[in-house]
PLY file of the C-alpha trace (Angstrom):
ply
format ascii 1.0
element vertex 255
property float x
property float y
property float z
element edge 254
property int vertex1
property int vertex2
end_header
0.00 0.00 0.00
1.29 3.44 -0.92
1.07 5.89 1.97
-0.07 9.31 0.85
1.83 11.97 2.80
1.16 15.65 3.41
4.01 17.91 4.55
3.65 21.16 6.49
6.38 23.79 6.61
7.41 22.45 3.23
9.99 25.12 2.43
11.70 24.97 5.82
14.82 23.00 6.62
12.98 19.93 7.85
10.08 20.20 5.42
12.49 19.93 2.51
14.19 16.94 4.12
10.86 15.18 4.70
9.86 15.62 1.05
13.22 14.24 -0.07
13.00 11.28 2.34
9.45 10.46 1.25
10.49 10.60 -2.39
13.18 8.00 -1.66
10.73 5.73 0.18
9.14 3.00 -1.94
5.92 3.04 0.10
5.30 6.81 0.01
3.93 9.54 -2.18
3.83 13.23 -1.23
0.37 14.38 -2.28
0.38 17.84 -0.68
2.90 20.30 0.69
2.00 23.58 2.38
3.77 26.55 3.90
2.43 29.56 5.81
4.18 31.96 3.42
5.16 30.03 0.27
8.38 31.57 -1.01
9.04 28.87 -3.61
6.67 27.07 -5.99
8.15 23.58 -5.70
10.41 21.47 -3.51
11.94 18.44 -5.25
9.23 18.67 -7.88
6.38 18.79 -5.33
4.11 21.88 -5.64
4.03 24.02 -2.48
0.66 25.60 -1.69
-0.64 28.02 0.93
-1.31 26.71 4.41
-4.44 28.87 4.40
-5.96 26.20 2.13
-4.85 23.29 4.31
-8.34 22.09 5.23
-9.59 22.05 1.64
-6.36 20.39 0.45
-6.84 17.59 2.98
-10.31 16.95 1.59
-9.14 17.11 -2.03
-5.86 15.15 -1.82
-6.83 12.67 0.91
-3.41 12.09 2.52
-2.99 9.11 4.82
-0.80 11.07 7.23
0.60 14.57 7.62
4.20 15.10 8.75
4.91 18.32 10.63
8.09 20.14 11.65
6.94 23.72 12.12
6.35 25.57 15.41
4.26 24.84 18.51
1.27 27.04 17.65
1.15 26.08 13.98
1.57 22.38 14.79
-1.38 22.62 17.18
-3.47 24.27 14.44
-2.50 21.61 11.90
-3.34 18.84 14.39
-6.82 20.28 14.97
-7.46 20.46 11.23
-6.20 16.90 10.71
-8.49 15.69 13.50
-11.47 17.31 11.78
-10.48 15.63 8.51
-9.66 12.23 10.03
-6.02 12.32 8.88
-3.19 10.87 11.01
-0.67 13.40 12.32
3.08 12.95 12.88
5.09 15.79 14.40
8.65 16.39 15.53
7.92 19.94 16.68
9.09 20.75 20.22
8.71 23.58 22.72
4.95 23.23 23.17
3.14 25.45 25.65
0.56 23.51 27.72
-2.36 24.78 25.61
-0.71 23.65 22.36
0.30 20.30 23.81
-3.32 19.84 24.89
-4.46 20.44 21.31
-2.37 17.46 20.18
-3.71 15.29 22.99
-7.27 16.29 22.13
-6.64 15.40 18.47
-5.38 11.96 19.52
-8.87 11.12 20.75
-10.04 11.24 17.12
-6.99 10.34 15.03
-3.62 8.65 15.58
-1.08 11.29 16.70
2.61 10.47 16.91
4.84 13.02 18.61
8.57 12.55 19.09
11.20 15.14 20.00
13.70 13.15 17.93
13.22 10.68 15.06
16.80 9.36 15.04
17.01 5.65 15.74
20.26 6.24 17.63
18.47 8.51 20.10
15.96 5.75 20.79
18.90 3.45 21.52
20.35 6.10 23.85
17.03 6.41 25.69
16.98 2.65 26.20
20.40 2.56 27.90
20.68 5.84 29.82
18.17 4.78 32.47
20.01 1.52 33.04
23.32 3.36 33.37
21.90 5.78 35.96
20.22 2.96 37.89
23.47 0.96 38.02
25.49 3.97 39.21
23.49 5.33 42.17
24.82 8.53 43.71
26.99 9.40 40.73
26.94 12.97 39.40
24.98 13.43 36.18
25.40 16.28 33.70
23.80 16.75 30.29
25.19 18.96 27.52
23.28 19.59 24.30
24.36 21.56 21.24
22.28 22.77 18.29
22.48 25.31 15.49
22.14 29.00 16.29
18.57 29.24 14.95
17.01 26.69 17.32
14.43 28.40 19.48
13.61 26.10 22.42
16.13 25.34 25.13
16.82 22.77 26.38
15.93 20.80 23.28
12.98 18.43 23.25
15.43 15.54 23.04
17.33 16.82 26.08
14.13 17.08 28.07
13.15 13.53 27.09
16.58 12.26 28.17
16.26 14.14 31.46
12.88 12.53 32.10
14.45 9.11 31.58
17.34 9.96 33.90
15.01 11.25 36.63
12.83 8.15 36.38
15.77 5.88 37.23
17.64 7.77 39.95
17.24 9.76 43.14
17.62 13.38 42.02
16.61 16.67 43.63
16.17 18.75 40.47
17.80 20.29 37.42
20.51 22.95 37.53
20.62 25.00 34.32
24.11 26.40 33.78
26.48 27.74 36.42
27.79 31.19 37.24
29.88 32.74 40.00
30.15 30.85 43.29
27.93 27.91 42.47
29.29 24.58 43.73
27.56 21.41 42.68
24.93 20.09 45.09
24.22 16.44 45.73
21.39 15.06 43.67
21.18 17.78 41.06
21.36 17.16 37.32
23.45 19.75 35.51
21.95 20.92 32.21
23.97 22.97 29.73
22.75 24.35 26.40
24.95 25.45 23.49
23.71 27.21 20.35
26.29 27.74 17.64
26.81 27.63 13.90
25.11 24.90 11.90
25.33 22.04 14.41
22.56 19.56 13.57
22.31 18.14 17.07
24.49 16.62 19.77
23.54 15.28 23.20
26.05 14.03 25.77
25.33 12.61 29.22
28.24 12.50 31.69
27.95 10.18 34.71
30.92 10.48 37.05
32.18 9.52 40.53
34.45 6.97 42.23
37.39 8.07 40.03
35.57 7.02 36.86
33.20 8.48 34.30
30.76 7.20 31.71
29.90 9.32 28.66
26.91 8.55 26.46
26.77 10.62 23.29
24.57 10.89 20.24
25.59 13.11 17.34
23.38 13.71 14.31
25.44 14.69 11.29
22.58 15.37 8.87
18.92 16.39 9.26
18.01 13.65 6.83
18.18 11.13 9.68
15.24 12.86 11.40
13.25 13.11 8.18
13.77 9.44 7.38
12.52 8.48 10.83
9.48 10.73 10.50
8.58 9.15 7.16
8.97 5.69 8.71
6.58 6.88 11.43
4.08 8.11 8.82
4.13 4.70 7.12
3.69 2.91 10.44
0.88 5.12 11.70
-1.16 4.51 8.54
-2.48 1.33 10.15
-2.89 2.65 13.68
-6.06 3.40 15.61
-6.78 6.79 17.17
-4.47 7.41 20.10
-1.16 8.89 21.28
2.05 7.33 19.97
5.81 7.77 20.25
8.66 6.90 17.90
9.54 4.07 20.27
6.31 2.38 19.15
7.64 2.39 15.58
11.04 1.06 16.60
9.61 -1.66 18.85
7.40 -3.01 16.08
0 1
1 2
2 3
3 4
4 5
5 6
6 7
7 8
8 9
9 10
10 11
11 12
12 13
13 14
14 15
15 16
16 17
17 18
18 19
19 20
20 21
21 22
22 23
23 24
24 25
25 26
26 27
27 28
28 29
29 30
30 31
31 32
32 33
33 34
34 35
35 36
36 37
37 38
38 39
39 40
40 41
41 42
42 43
43 44
44 45
45 46
46 47
47 48
48 49
49 50
50 51
51 52
52 53
53 54
54 55
55 56
56 57
57 58
58 59
59 60
60 61
61 62
62 63
63 64
64 65
65 66
66 67
67 68
68 69
69 70
70 71
71 72
72 73
73 74
74 75
75 76
76 77
77 78
78 79
79 80
80 81
81 82
82 83
83 84
84 85
85 86
86 87
87 88
88 89
89 90
90 91
91 92
92 93
93 94
94 95
95 96
96 97
97 98
98 99
99 100
100 101
101 102
102 103
103 104
104 105
105 106
106 107
107 108
108 109
109 110
110 111
111 112
112 113
113 114
114 115
115 116
116 117
117 118
118 119
119 120
120 121
121 122
122 123
123 124
124 125
125 126
126 127
127 128
128 129
129 130
130 131
131 132
132 133
133 134
134 135
135 136
136 137
137 138
138 139
139 140
140 141
141 142
142 143
143 144
144 145
145 146
146 147
147 148
148 149
149 150
150 151
151 152
152 153
153 154
154 155
155 156
156 157
157 158
158 159
159 160
160 161
161 162
162 163
163 164
164 165
165 166
166 167
167 168
168 169
169 170
170 171
171 172
172 173
173 174
174 175
175 176
176 177
177 178
178 179
179 180
180 181
181 182
182 183
183 184
184 185
185 186
186 187
187 188
188 189
189 190
190 191
191 192
192 193
193 194
194 195
195 196
196 197
197 198
198 199
199 200
200 201
201 202
202 203
203 204
204 205
205 206
206 207
207 208
208 209
209 210
210 211
211 212
212 213
213 214
214 215
215 216
216 217
217 218
218 219
219 220
220 221
221 222
222 223
223 224
224 225
225 226
226 227
227 228
228 229
229 230
230 231
231 232
232 233
233 234
234 235
235 236
236 237
237 238
238 239
239 240
240 241
241 242
242 243
243 244
244 245
245 246
246 247
247 248
248 249
249 250
250 251
251 252
252 253
253 254
């Protein structure tokens, strides 16, 4: 079965990558691509149309799933429209305010919604081992450093926050310490969190676990945005057969 895909934010960095990844996927066809302010007519041969016509385009083109990498407010709007149209929604957007996150959860009552802060398979592998490492090293200091390009808006990244949740679930920690300045010695039980924004770095996350004259470093480095797009397209293919509900990229990997 060919999965018919819609792409939002089609002229953005990730939108372009999603269109390219879908074009390389034997089971996919991009049937619509929209942008809030279309500044180009086509991306990889796919016509780009106005997001103002998104609802009518869903009815006309009948995509199986929409893949979104835009912004929190726009992703929430797209999710509402997809719910009204009965179209599955996959998003890698991060930095949601509670009201926008709620819009996605509300949509998942009607359609399948898959949200993941990171669609790299290596990050899923990292998530599966970091909890075990923390659990096996009780009392050790934990610090997380993440680096992204200078245009990334949310900090820490969605991936960093997901890693922190996994760390906190498997250890006895008192809270997160964001950065350090002046006289600021480390306190027992805190997790140090450090955010770097520079150049064109695609994404790097490193967890340092140290004590007892030893240290463990767990690192994931994405060298190309295509890895995220490929994962998102895999998610769109997978979700085509899913029932209404809330899903994560781990569901795709596990199956």
